[in-house]
Backbone as CSV, one residue per row, in Angstrom:
resi,resn,N_x,N_y,N_z,CA_x,CA_y,CA_z,C_x,C_y,C_z
1,UNK,9.313,-24.561,-10.029,9.908,-23.957,-8.809,11.315,-24.602,-8.591
2,UNK,12.293,-23.770,-8.365,13.636,-24.264,-8.095,13.793,-24.609,-6.633
3,UNK,14.782,-25.379,-6.279,14.992,-25.785,-4.876,15.466,-24.564,-4.069
4,UNK,15.079,-24.486,-2.805,15.560,-23.472,-1.904,15.551,-24.059,-0.506
5,UNK,16.251,-23.378,0.410,16.215,-23.801,1.820,15.171,-22.947,2.572
6,UNK,14.314,-23.606,3.290,13.183,-22.943,3.945,13.499,-22.708,5.421
7,UNK,13.279,-21.461,5.910,13.523,-21.080,7.271,12.237,-20.514,7.837
8,UNK,11.948,-20.792,9.151,10.747,-20.230,9.750,11.080,-19.735,11.168
9,UNK,11.729,-18.567,11.288,12.124,-18.057,12.602,10.921,-17.698,13.473
10,UNK,11.156,-17.684,14.800,10.073,-17.446,15.746,10.174,-16.045,16.359
11,UNK,11.281,-15.329,16.078,11.469,-13.942,16.590,11.939,-13.031,15.488
12,UNK,11.719,-11.740,15.682,12.141,-10.749,14.732,13.696,-10.724,14.646
13,UNK,14.343,-10.857,15.782,15.796,-10.852,15.800,16.347,-12.009,14.984
14,UNK,15.727,-13.173,15.096,16.209,-14.329,14.317,15.980,-14.114,12.801
15,UNK,14.816,-13.508,12.478,14.556,-13.267,11.082,15.585,-12.293,10.470
16,UNK,15.854,-11.242,11.191,16.792,-10.224,10.713,18.176,-10.853,10.631
17,UNK,18.566,-11.668,11.581,19.871,-12.320,11.559,19.987,-13.233,10.378
18,UNK,18.951,-14.004,10.129,18.988,-14.953,8.971,19.151,-14.195,7.675
19,UNK,18.321,-13.161,7.468,18.364,-12.414,6.227,19.732,-11.723,6.032
20,UNK,20.308,-11.253,7.164,21.565,-10.614,7.086,22.719,-11.556,6.758
21,UNK,22.521,-12.830,7.027,23.618,-13.796,6.791,23.534,-14.418,5.390
22,UNK,22.513,-14.126,4.674,22.271,-14.805,3.380,22.750,-13.923,2.213
23,UNK,23.338,-14.563,1.225,23.720,-13.854,-0.039,22.554,-13.753,-0.967
24,UNK,21.650,-14.684,-0.941,20.535,-14.702,-1.868,19.230,-15.186,-1.162
25,UNK,18.841,-14.475,-0.144,17.677,-14.871,0.606,16.502,-13.916,0.353
26,UNK,15.290,-14.409,0.537,14.059,-13.612,0.342,13.192,-13.809,1.577
27,UNK,12.588,-12.725,2.043,11.588,-12.759,3.114,10.241,-13.125,2.511
28,UNK,9.531,-14.064,3.143,8.223,-14.487,2.700,7.160,-13.953,3.641
29,UNK,6.352,-13.055,3.172,5.261,-12.524,3.994,3.985,-13.225,3.583
30,UNK,3.071,-12.531,2.893,1.852,-13.180,2.431,2.054,-14.094,1.237
31,UNK,3.092,-13.781,0.440,3.457,-14.623,-0.673,2.593,-14.487,-1.887
32,UNK,1.744,-13.463,-1.957,0.811,-13.326,-3.080,1.495,-13.017,-4.401
33,UNK,2.672,-12.430,-4.341,3.426,-12.219,-5.563,4.675,-13.133,-5.639
34,UNK,5.310,-13.375,-4.492,6.533,-14.151,-4.516,6.304,-15.612,-4.909
35,UNK,5.310,-16.255,-4.327,5.072,-17.656,-4.600,4.708,-17.913,-6.050
36,UNK,3.809,-17.132,-6.681,3.590,-17.359,-8.127,4.842,-17.136,-8.951
37,UNK,5.655,-16.186,-8.553,6.927,-15.916,-9.250,7.879,-17.106,-9.159
38,UNK,7.928,-17.702,-7.973,8.777,-18.890,-7.825,8.234,-20.072,-8.625
39,UNK,6.908,-20.216,-8.621,6.293,-21.355,-9.365,6.576,-21.223,-10.853
40,UNK,6.631,-19.964,-11.363,6.885,-19.768,-12.771,8.380,-19.735,-13.062
41,UNK,9.193,-19.991,-12.070,10.675,-20.014,-12.211,11.210,-18.659,-12.706
42,UNK,10.553,-17.566,-12.287,11.036,-16.237,-12.619,11.950,-15.693,-11.539
43,UNK,12.056,-16.393,-10.454,12.988,-16.057,-9.364,13.536,-17.367,-8.750
44,UNK,14.750,-17.305,-8.235,15.325,-18.568,-7.689,16.171,-18.257,-6.458
45,UNK,15.582,-17.704,-5.383,16.373,-17.437,-4.217,16.897,-18.752,-3.595
46,UNK,18.080,-18.685,-2.978,18.654,-19.873,-2.353,17.953,-20.153,-1.038
47,UNK,17.466,-19.106,-0.365,16.852,-19.260,0.945,15.515,-18.474,0.967
48,UNK,14.563,-19.030,1.722,13.277,-18.349,1.897,13.032,-18.280,3.410
49,UNK,12.795,-17.033,3.899,12.601,-16.839,5.359,11.106,-16.481,5.573
50,UNK,10.373,-17.433,6.098,8.952,-17.293,6.352,8.700,-16.509,7.650
51,UNK,7.977,-15.417,7.560,7.785,-14.476,8.713,6.499,-14.761,9.471
52,UNK,5.815,-15.825,9.150,4.475,-16.009,9.711,4.453,-16.344,11.172
53,UNK,5.566,-16.769,11.768,5.592,-17.073,13.210,6.190,-15.954,14.072
54,UNK,6.423,-14.833,13.487,7.084,-13.724,14.216,5.972,-12.843,14.815
55,UNK,5.680,-12.934,16.105,4.560,-12.201,16.705,4.686,-10.720,16.669
56,UNK,5.934,-10.194,16.699,6.176,-8.754,16.748,5.732,-8.054,15.480
57,UNK,5.460,-8.805,14.406,5.088,-8.217,13.125,3.597,-8.176,12.904
58,UNK,2.818,-8.578,13.896,1.377,-8.692,13.678,0.579,-7.747,14.626
59,UNK,-0.602,-7.358,14.128,-1.514,-6.630,15.010,-1.668,-5.145,14.656
60,UNK,-2.727,-4.544,15.191,-3.023,-3.125,15.037,-3.170,-2.502,16.441
61,UNK,-2.522,-1.374,16.628,-2.641,-0.689,17.921,-2.769,0.834,17.692
62,UNK,-3.479,1.479,18.587,-3.581,2.922,18.556,-2.370,3.526,19.165
63,UNK,-1.707,4.488,18.506,-0.429,5.001,18.975,-0.177,6.349,18.376
64,UNK,0.281,7.272,19.179,0.800,8.583,18.734,-0.221,9.285,17.812
65,UNK,-1.421,9.301,18.218,-2.423,10.004,17.467,-2.829,9.362,16.164
66,UNK,-2.612,8.053,16.065,-2.988,7.340,14.816,-2.952,5.838,15.084
67,UNK,-2.666,5.082,14.007,-2.630,3.637,14.087,-1.296,3.132,13.643
68,UNK,-0.763,2.142,14.378,0.402,1.403,13.953,-0.027,0.003,13.594
69,UNK,0.293,-0.398,12.373,-0.123,-1.702,11.820,1.159,-2.537,11.598
70,UNK,1.178,-3.729,12.188,2.336,-4.626,11.956,2.449,-5.073,10.534
71,UNK,3.644,-5.284,10.092,3.883,-5.639,8.687,3.206,-6.926,8.264
72,UNK,3.066,-7.877,9.183,2.496,-9.156,8.857,1.001,-9.195,9.128
73,UNK,0.400,-8.039,9.339,-1.081,-8.026,9.548,-1.803,-8.224,8.246
74,UNK,-2.697,-9.188,8.178,-3.376,-9.518,6.972,-4.394,-8.403,6.562
75,UNK,-4.671,-8.300,5.285,-5.631,-7.309,4.836,-6.985,-7.511,5.496
76,UNK,-7.403,-8.712,5.647,-8.709,-9.025,6.238,-8.759,-8.556,7.694
77,UNK,-7.654,-8.611,8.390,-7.621,-8.146,9.798,-7.742,-6.635,9.918
78,UNK,-7.147,-5.931,8.963,-7.308,-4.467,8.924,-8.734,-4.104,8.539
79,UNK,-9.283,-4.782,7.537,-10.662,-4.497,7.079,-11.653,-4.782,8.173
80,UNK,-11.431,-5.785,8.992,-12.399,-6.168,9.989,-12.163,-5.630,11.393
81,UNK,-11.159,-4.764,11.493,-10.802,-4.251,12.818,-11.721,-3.123,13.279
82,UNK,-12.344,-3.280,14.432,-13.149,-2.194,14.963,-12.307,-0.954,15.249
83,UNK,-11.083,-1.158,15.665,-10.183,-0.043,15.950,-9.878,0.770,14.706
84,UNK,-9.576,0.108,13.599,-9.336,0.771,12.328,-10.585,1.480,11.862
85,UNK,-11.718,0.820,11.974,-12.968,1.429,11.524,-13.315,2.724,12.294
86,UNK,-12.884,2.728,13.564,-13.166,3.913,14.422,-12.160,5.060,14.164
87,UNK,-10.866,4.704,14.009,-9.851,5.751,13.934,-9.618,6.222,12.476
88,UNK,-9.481,5.276,11.519,-9.274,5.666,10.124,-10.186,4.766,9.267
89,UNK,-11.462,5.066,9.189,-12.405,4.175,8.458,-12.011,4.001,7.013
90,UNK,-11.398,5.012,6.386,-10.995,4.883,4.985,-9.974,3.810,4.767
91,UNK,-9.131,3.552,5.780,-8.137,2.482,5.689,-8.783,1.121,5.744
92,UNK,-9.758,0.978,6.599,-10.523,-0.292,6.640,-11.252,-0.567,5.305
93,UNK,-11.796,0.505,4.733,-12.487,0.420,3.469,-11.522,-0.013,2.381
94,UNK,-10.321,0.575,2.357,-9.326,0.214,1.354,-8.945,-1.274,1.481
95,UNK,-8.639,-1.688,2.701,-8.195,-3.071,2.912,-9.315,-4.052,2.510
96,UNK,-10.525,-3.689,2.744,-11.653,-4.576,2.424,-11.895,-4.741,0.929
97,UNK,-11.267,-3.914,0.120,-11.451,-4.000,-1.344,-10.261,-4.580,-2.064
98,UNK,-9.246,-5.095,-1.295,-8.094,-5.690,-1.907,-8.381,-7.073,-2.406
99,UNK,-8.143,-7.382,-3.640,-8.287,-8.710,-4.161,-9.633,-9.358,-3.872
100,UNK,-9.571,-10.709,-3.610,-10.718,-11.417,-3.198,-10.552,-11.904,-1.758
101,UNK,-11.474,-12.686,-1.232,-11.439,-13.088,0.159,-10.154,-13.884,0.436
102,UNK,-9.754,-14.739,-0.467,-8.545,-15.535,-0.254,-7.279,-14.648,-0.163
103,UNK,-7.180,-13.684,-1.053,-6.020,-12.766,-1.034,-6.030,-11.972,0.262
104,UNK,-7.201,-11.483,0.694,-7.261,-10.656,1.886,-6.873,-11.464,3.150
105,UNK,-7.058,-12.726,3.165,-6.715,-13.563,4.318,-5.274,-14.062,4.280
106,UNK,-4.601,-13.850,3.136,-3.173,-14.283,3.020,-2.231,-13.080,2.843
107,UNK,-2.661,-12.073,2.115,-1.786,-10.941,1.827,-1.588,-10.095,3.086
108,UNK,-0.440,-9.392,3.117,-0.083,-8.609,4.276,0.298,-7.207,3.882
109,UNK,0.179,-6.309,4.841,0.545,-4.892,4.599,2.022,-4.757,4.182
110,UNK,2.926,-5.359,4.987,4.334,-5.212,4.702,4.723,-5.785,3.357
111,UNK,4.148,-6.967,3.011,4.460,-7.549,1.709,3.972,-6.689,0.552
112,UNK,2.807,-6.069,0.733,2.251,-5.245,-0.305,3.129,-4.020,-0.580
113,UNK,3.523,-3.324,0.454,4.287,-2.089,0.184,5.713,-2.387,-0.176
114,UNK,6.280,-3.517,0.342,7.704,-3.817,-0.066,7.720,-4.261,-1.516
115,UNK,6.668,-4.893,-1.982,6.614,-5.300,-3.395,6.408,-4.056,-4.323
116,UNK,5.651,-3.092,-3.835,5.464,-1.832,-4.556,4.897,-2.057,-5.953
117,UNK,3.928,-2.924,-6.048,3.213,-3.119,-7.334,2.538,-1.797,-7.694
118,UNK,2.674,-1.323,-8.937,2.095,-0.042,-9.313,0.560,-0.016,-9.211
119,UNK,-0.087,-1.158,-9.139,-1.571,-1.194,-9.037,-2.049,-1.628,-7.666
120,UNK,-1.177,-1.717,-6.684,-1.587,-2.093,-5.341,-2.287,-0.949,-4.634
121,UNK,-3.154,-1.306,-3.688,-3.953,-0.309,-2.947,-3.202,0.358,-1.842
122,UNK,-2.484,-0.386,-1.002,-1.841,0.170,0.184,-0.867,1.327,-0.087
123,UNK,-0.129,1.337,-1.172,0.745,2.486,-1.412,-0.033,3.840,-1.393
124,UNK,-1.310,3.829,-1.873,-2.071,5.069,-1.845,-2.353,5.524,-0.427
125,UNK,-2.606,4.545,0.507,-2.817,4.929,1.862,-1.541,5.402,2.546
126,UNK,-0.402,4.767,2.235,0.898,5.221,2.833,1.185,6.635,2.419
127,UNK,0.997,6.954,1.162,1.320,8.284,0.627,0.222,9.253,1.027
128,UNK,-1.013,8.862,0.935,-2.104,9.772,1.215,-2.255,10.163,2.658
129,UNK,-1.869,9.242,3.573,-1.959,9.517,4.992,-0.673,9.984,5.603
130,UNK,0.340,10.198,4.729,1.673,10.669,5.201,2.221,9.730,6.273
131,UNK,2.147,8.395,5.978,2.531,7.404,6.894,4.037,7.323,7.057
132,UNK,4.454,6.597,8.101,5.877,6.353,8.320,6.082,4.845,8.304
133,UNK,7.003,4.418,7.448,7.328,2.978,7.334,8.477,2.661,8.283
134,UNK,8.249,1.719,9.177,9.272,1.323,10.134,9.924,0.051,9.667
135,UNK,11.242,0.009,9.775,11.955,-1.192,9.416,12.805,-1.648,10.581
136,UNK,13.561,-2.702,10.403,14.456,-3.219,11.440,15.636,-2.279,11.655
137,UNK,15.797,-1.234,10.781,16.942,-0.339,10.839,16.599,1.136,11.059
138,UNK,15.398,1.532,10.624,15.144,2.993,10.597,13.620,3.271,10.357
139,UNK,13.276,4.545,10.228,11.969,4.981,9.856,12.091,5.728,8.553
140,UNK,11.119,5.458,7.620,11.163,6.054,6.312,9.838,6.760,6.056
141,UNK,9.873,8.050,5.730,8.665,8.844,5.438,7.983,8.274,4.218
142,UNK,6.645,8.218,4.246,5.892,7.710,3.114,6.242,8.355,1.807
143,UNK,6.530,9.653,1.830,6.878,10.388,0.584,8.181,9.875,0.013
144,UNK,9.046,9.273,0.793,10.344,8.817,0.371,10.407,7.317,0.087
145,UNK,9.336,6.591,0.422,9.435,5.125,0.406,9.373,4.532,-0.993
146,UNK,8.421,4.982,-1.793,8.214,4.413,-3.133,9.045,5.197,-4.133
147,UNK,9.879,4.486,-4.845,10.856,5.156,-5.715,10.655,4.821,-7.212
148,UNK,9.766,3.883,-7.528,9.526,3.497,-8.915,8.714,2.262,-8.988
149,UNK,8.572,1.738,-10.210,7.778,0.508,-10.394,8.515,-0.666,-9.732
150,UNK,7.837,-1.286,-8.780,8.427,-2.364,-7.958,9.715,-1.969,-7.266
151,UNK,9.890,-0.695,-6.993,11.080,-0.222,-6.352,10.748,0.638,-5.092
152,UNK,11.490,0.434,-4.077,11.336,1.188,-2.825,12.689,1.663,-2.313
153,UNK,12.649,2.392,-1.181,13.883,2.872,-0.543,14.543,1.797,0.320
154,UNK,13.911,0.606,0.411,14.482,-0.430,1.228,15.875,-0.887,0.716
155,UNK,16.824,-1.049,1.613,18.130,-1.558,1.308,18.049,-3.115,1.227
156,UNK,19.003,-3.777,0.558,19.024,-5.208,0.518,18.973,-5.787,1.931
157,UNK,18.045,-6.716,2.158,17.925,-7.348,3.486,17.176,-6.569,4.538
158,UNK,16.797,-5.353,4.209,16.038,-4.529,5.170,14.612,-4.984,5.233
159,UNK,14.055,-5.087,6.474,12.753,-5.690,6.626,11.747,-4.682,7.205
160,UNK,10.618,-4.526,6.526,9.505,-3.714,7.064,8.914,-4.389,8.270
161,UNK,8.798,-3.625,9.375,8.246,-4.217,10.617,6.863,-3.666,10.925
162,UNK,6.601,-2.422,10.535,5.287,-1.827,10.822,5.121,-0.572,10.014
163,UNK,3.872,-0.082,9.966,3.596,1.270,9.324,2.725,2.009,10.288
164,UNK,3.155,3.302,10.541,2.325,4.173,11.376,1.558,5.129,10.492
165,UNK,0.185,5.111,10.674,-0.674,5.972,9.915,-1.254,7.062,10.830
166,UNK,-0.945,8.331,10.633,-1.527,9.393,11.420,-3.078,9.434,11.158
167,UNK,-3.787,9.850,12.169,-5.256,9.937,12.029,-5.589,11.234,11.322
168,UNK,-6.325,11.146,10.211,-6.730,12.375,9.483,-8.051,12.939,10.051
169,UNK,-8.297,14.201,9.734,-9.628,14.769,10.057,-10.694,14.171,9.220
170,UNK,-10.359,13.823,8.006,-11.308,13.186,7.058,-10.496,12.498,6.012
171,UNK,-11.013,11.414,5.462,-10.315,10.665,4.447,-11.295,9.788,3.669
172,UNK,-10.912,9.501,2.434,-11.722,8.588,1.603,-10.854,7.925,0.519
173,UNK,-11.263,6.756,0.095,-10.562,6.010,-0.927,-11.516,5.432,-1.908
174,UNK,-11.266,5.633,-3.184,-12.114,5.038,-4.206,-11.220,4.535,-5.343
175,UNK,-11.578,3.371,-5.905,-10.801,2.806,-6.975,-11.707,2.219,-8.074
176,UNK,-11.178,2.244,-9.299,-11.773,1.488,-10.392,-11.007,0.242,-10.522
177,UNK,-11.625,-0.898,-10.111,-10.872,-2.134,-10.015,-10.950,-2.934,-11.297
178,UNK,-9.829,-3.617,-11.616,-9.830,-4.588,-12.688,-10.834,-5.702,-12.288
179,UNK,-11.779,-6.042,-13.164,-12.822,-6.992,-12.744,-12.322,-8.415,-12.447
180,UNK,-11.170,-8.729,-12.927,-10.620,-10.097,-12.682,-9.723,-10.121,-11.437
181,UNK,-8.721,-9.230,-11.393,-7.735,-9.258,-10.294,-8.127,-8.441,-9.085
182,UNK,-9.007,-7.477,-9.298,-9.385,-6.486,-8.290,-8.252,-5.492,-8.003
183,UNK,-7.140,-5.562,-8.754,-6.143,-4.568,-8.604,-6.697,-3.206,-9.078
184,UNK,-6.121,-2.132,-8.637,-6.599,-0.808,-8.975,-6.118,-0.393,-10.375
185,UNK,-7.051,-0.241,-11.293,-6.657,0.378,-12.549,-6.347,1.840,-12.287
186,UNK,-7.167,2.423,-11.356,-6.869,3.722,-10.746,-7.494,3.736,-9.381
187,UNK,-6.734,4.143,-8.393,-7.272,4.315,-7.068,-6.800,5.663,-6.500
188,UNK,-7.649,6.356,-5.814,-7.299,7.675,-5.259,-7.639,7.711,-3.759
189,UNK,-6.640,8.048,-2.979,-6.803,8.214,-1.512,-6.662,9.714,-1.230
190,UNK,-7.631,10.273,-0.498,-7.618,11.703,-0.120,-7.689,11.802,1.374
191,UNK,-6.821,12.596,1.985,-6.865,12.807,3.431,-6.678,14.262,3.775
192,UNK,-7.425,14.743,4.755,-7.247,16.136,5.205,-6.720,16.147,6.634
193,UNK,-5.681,16.918,6.858,-5.079,17.131,8.195,-5.123,18.657,8.404
194,UNK,-6.098,19.159,9.146,-6.219,20.603,9.317,-6.401,21.299,7.955
195,UNK,-5.532,22.240,7.651,-5.626,22.957,6.421,-4.854,22.298,5.279
196,UNK,-4.253,21.139,5.527,-3.454,20.443,4.512,-4.230,19.259,3.977
197,UNK,-4.176,19.044,2.644,-4.866,17.909,2.022,-3.837,17.193,1.188
198,UNK,-3.894,15.875,1.228,-3.027,15.028,0.449,-3.844,14.145,-0.473
199,UNK,-3.488,14.039,-1.742,-4.130,13.242,-2.726,-3.136,12.250,-3.368
200,UNK,-3.285,10.988,-3.151,-2.380,9.973,-3.655,-3.104,9.098,-4.647
201,UNK,-2.418,8.791,-5.757,-3.010,7.995,-6.861,-2.211,6.733,-7.103
202,UNK,-2.848,5.598,-7.105,-2.216,4.360,-7.446,-2.865,3.744,-8.661
203,UNK,-2.159,2.874,-9.360,-2.700,2.209,-10.535,-2.560,2.948,-11.867
204,UNK,-2.481,4.286,-11.770,-2.435,5.087,-13.000,-1.046,5.155,-13.634
205,UNK,-0.032,5.196,-12.743,1.354,5.381,-13.238,2.249,4.260,-12.838
206,UNK,3.541,4.347,-13.179,4.479,3.349,-12.829,4.661,3.147,-11.296
207,UNK,4.345,4.243,-10.573,4.415,4.184,-9.092,3.351,5.133,-8.548
208,UNK,3.008,4.977,-7.302,2.055,5.902,-6.648,2.578,7.283,-6.677
209,UNK,1.646,8.253,-6.876,2.077,9.671,-6.957,1.006,10.567,-6.375
210,UNK,1.411,11.807,-6.059,0.489,12.847,-5.510,0.057,13.763,-6.658
211,UNK,-1.058,14.486,-6.388,-1.567,15.463,-7.374,-1.632,16.831,-6.702
212,UNK,-0.619,17.650,-6.790,-0.613,18.935,-6.128,-1.744,19.827,-6.473
213,UNK,-2.196,19.876,-7.736,-3.293,20.761,-8.134,-4.562,20.366,-7.365
214,UNK,-4.850,19.119,-7.219,-6.025,18.711,-6.446,-5.858,19.003,-4.960
215,UNK,-4.670,18.845,-4.468,-4.417,19.135,-3.071,-4.664,20.615,-2.757
216,UNK,-4.220,21.485,-3.606,-4.393,22.930,-3.402,-5.881,23.274,-3.492
217,UNK,-6.586,22.686,-4.479,-7.997,23.007,-4.646,-8.792,22.521,-3.462
218,UNK,-8.509,21.364,-2.953,-9.227,20.793,-1.795,-8.862,21.492,-0.507
219,UNK,-7.661,22.051,-0.382,-7.307,22.834,0.791,-8.144,24.109,0.842
220,UNK,-8.489,24.614,-0.315,-9.292,25.832,-0.375,-10.794,25.510,-0.214
221,UNK,-11.226,24.361,-0.705,-12.612,23.971,-0.601,-12.730,22.451,-0.612
222,UNK,-12.944,21.880,0.559,-12.926,20.427,0.736,-14.311,19.846,0.309
223,UNK,-14.538,19.863,-1.041,-15.783,19.357,-1.577,-15.496,18.570,-2.870
224,UNK,-16.341,17.664,-3.258,-16.138,16.912,-4.493,-16.027,17.807,-5.718
225,UNK,-16.775,18.892,-5.746,-16.760,19.788,-6.894,-15.404,20.444,-7.075
226,UNK,-14.637,20.537,-6.054,-13.343,21.238,-6.135,-12.370,20.561,-7.038
227,UNK,-12.519,19.223,-7.227,-11.620,18.481,-8.101,-12.224,18.147,-9.416
228,UNK,-13.469,18.494,-9.658,-14.197,18.071,-10.873,-13.538,18.550,-12.142
229,UNK,-12.959,19.742,-12.149,-12.358,20.260,-13.353,-10.871,20.079,-13.449
230,UNK,-10.275,19.315,-12.549,-8.821,19.117,-12.561,-8.464,17.787,-13.188
231,UNK,-7.587,17.777,-14.170,-7.155,16.594,-14.808,-5.638,16.433,-14.670
232,UNK,-5.163,15.211,-14.762,-3.741,14.940,-14.779,-3.322,14.661,-16.178
233,UNK,-2.079,14.967,-16.586,-1.594,14.675,-17.951,-1.550,13.135,-18.146
234,UNK,-1.846,12.699,-19.360,-1.774,11.298,-19.685,-0.364,10.823,-19.923
235,UNK,0.534,11.789,-20.269,1.929,11.447,-20.548,2.570,10.704,-19.361
236,UNK,3.132,9.563,-19.581,3.816,8.846,-18.540,2.925,7.870,-17.761
237,UNK,1.617,7.915,-17.978,0.723,7.024,-17.259,0.759,5.606,-17.937
238,UNK,0.283,4.642,-17.208,0.241,3.301,-17.704,-0.776,3.118,-18.824
239,UNK,-0.417,2.326,-19.813,-1.288,2.027,-20.936,-1.164,0.562,-21.257
240,UNK,-2.277,-0.183,-21.208,-2.180,-1.612,-21.460,-3.522,-2.106,-22.035
241,UNK,-3.707,-3.420,-22.058,-4.884,-3.978,-22.670,-6.198,-3.614,-21.896
242,UNK,-6.046,-3.201,-20.642,-7.174,-2.914,-19.792,-7.618,-1.428,-19.937
243,UNK,-6.672,-0.537,-20.132,-7.054,0.892,-20.215,-5.876,1.681,-20.804
244,UNK,-6.210,2.641,-21.610,-5.170,3.550,-22.150,-4.745,4.531,-21.126
245,UNK,-3.616,5.217,-21.362,-3.171,6.252,-20.469,-4.193,7.379,-20.366
246,UNK,-4.845,7.722,-21.512,-5.855,8.799,-21.499,-7.024,8.406,-20.634
247,UNK,-7.453,7.150,-20.713,-8.602,6.702,-19.909,-8.211,6.721,-18.421
248,UNK,-7.013,6.303,-18.100,-6.570,6.323,-16.712,-6.522,7.788,-16.159
249,UNK,-6.078,8.713,-17.035,-6.042,10.107,-16.652,-7.456,10.559,-16.305
250,UNK,-8.418,10.202,-17.125,-9.835,10.584,-16.869,-10.318,9.945,-15.524
251,UNK,-9.921,8.660,-15.298,-10.373,8.022,-14.080,-9.832,8.641,-12.803
252,UNK,-8.681,9.252,-12.925,-8.137,9.949,-11.729,-9.101,10.938,-11.184
253,UNK,-9.642,11.761,-12.094,-10.586,12.796,-11.669,-11.905,12.158,-11.147
254,UNK,-12.391,11.110,-11.837,-13.586,10.461,-11.401,-13.441,9.818,-10.031
255,UNK,-12.306,9.124,-9.818,-12.090,8.466,-8.549,-11.818,9.464,-7.410
256,UNK,-11.222,10.606,-7.764,-11.010,11.638,-6.746,-12.305,12.188,-6.296
257,UNK,-13.248,12.432,-7.144,-14.565,12.876,-6.753,-15.281,11.856,-5.859
258,UNK,-15.137,10.570,-6.186,-15.766,9.535,-5.392,-15.097,9.409,-3.990
259,UNK,-13.791,9.539,-3.980,-13.068,9.491,-2.709,-13.516,10.650,-1.822
260,UNK,-13.726,11.832,-2.447,-14.185,12.970,-1.701,-15.619,12.779,-1.151
261,UNK,-16.471,12.124,-1.907,-17.835,11.864,-1.452,-17.800,10.974,-0.196
262,UNK,-16.842,10.021,-0.202,-16.695,9.186,0.982,-16.137,9.996,2.165
263,UNK,-15.181,10.843,1.847,-14.502,11.604,2.909,-15.458,12.570,3.600
264,UNK,-16.362,13.177,2.867,-17.270,14.137,3.470,-18.587,13.508,3.933
265,UNK,-18.720,12.171,3.723,-19.822,11.432,4.260,-21.158,11.622,3.554
């Protein structure tokens, strides 16, 4: 690990001011990706801004027909929240399956989506629930937030402050987890809002994506059988030592059926 200057602001305004004044600063949220990267000397920011003392970034509240989750809210807090379990149970289920117990008690929502790991779980919820990402500067629609592998619409120094998730009529999430890391080799989040259905897939490709064919089929018939015969092309999907692109393409259909079984209870 290279030397850096450590900052621990107590307010959101101070954090934003610090990051804006730095030429080579990084925000530290849960640190589940950043700290191992620093230890391996794959990154060398001059300044590190720890967000753990900023109260405005924490907590879950019911708002505008859904849930607003602070960026520094830990996965374990979302998974164990009675409010989340009541309003969007599929979101609590997703958070409860992230990593192991240690990761869930350190990792945060904001850190997860800002990092945009192609195998992370939360991007599927952001896209599947048509969420809105709030930053210190603006609001970004979930459909516009993830732009590629480890890439988002965030500008340099822009800080995620919260995510607003609309309440669906029904939703479910299922993933095929890597047995070691618990990252999603393929995860599918399905949500129905009236006559509209959204299907978001994480882990299969370089970035989270939607499946229009499944969305149309489920809008016509919101049942597990509606997606049984629908496949996604393997071209462009991830292929590695854990699973080929063809196997991931197959898993998309399998996980979509399981997500639907959860959604319809």
